[in-house]
C-alpha positions, 0 to 999 in steps of 0.5 A, spaced: 499 500 500 502 506 498 503 512 502 497 516 499 493 510 500 495 509 508 494 517 509 487 517 506 485 511 510 487 513 516 484 520 515 477 516 513 478 512 519 478 518 524 473 522 520 468 516 520 469 516 528 467 523 528 461 522 524 458 517 529 457 522 534 451 525 536 450 533 536 448 535 543 442 539 541 438 540 534 436 535 529 443 535 525 446 529 521 453 528 520 455 526 513 462 524 511 465 526 504 470 522 501 474 524 494 479 519 493 481 522 486 482 529 488 484 527 495 479 531 499 476 529 505 470 533 509 465 532 515 459 536 514 453 538 518 446 538 516 440 539 519 436 544 524 437 547 531 432 552 534 428 553 528 435 555 524 438 551 519 445 548 520 450 547 515 457 547 513 464 543 514 466 541 521 473 538 518 476 539 511 482 535 509 486 535 503 492 531 501 498 534 497 505 531 496 504 526 501 502 531 507 496 532 510 493 539 510 488 541 515 484 546 511 479 547 517 478 544 524 471 545 527 472 540 532 472 542 540 479 538 541 482 539 534 483 533 530 491 533 530 492 528 536 487 523 533 491 523 526 497 522 530 494 516 534 492 513 527 499 513 525 500 519 521 507 523 523 506 529 526 511 532 521 506 530 515 501 535 518 500 542 516 495 546 519 493 551 513 488 555 517 494 557 522 500 562 520 506 558 518 509 561 524 504 558 529 504 551 525 509 547 529 506 549 536 500 545 534 502 539 530 505 536 536 
């Protein structure tokens, strides 16, 4: 199995675990969106809470040049620890939503 496939499988495993969680309020479902061809992986929330529509990304990750690029992380505790626990090396993870000067602080 090549490294891209291993990274992709680890990302999908972690996102699938988050998708099993039930939001604490509202009638909201969590949908996984996996595009192996373009190497994009997301967790979306869709539904209703207190008569307001809820929709949008909770997690958005891309793979670029054997690196895991976290484009958006809307999880309370962050997804990095879970990715590392799944076997992805912390030096393969880039936090695209942080300035480069702060990325090293959060990747470990």
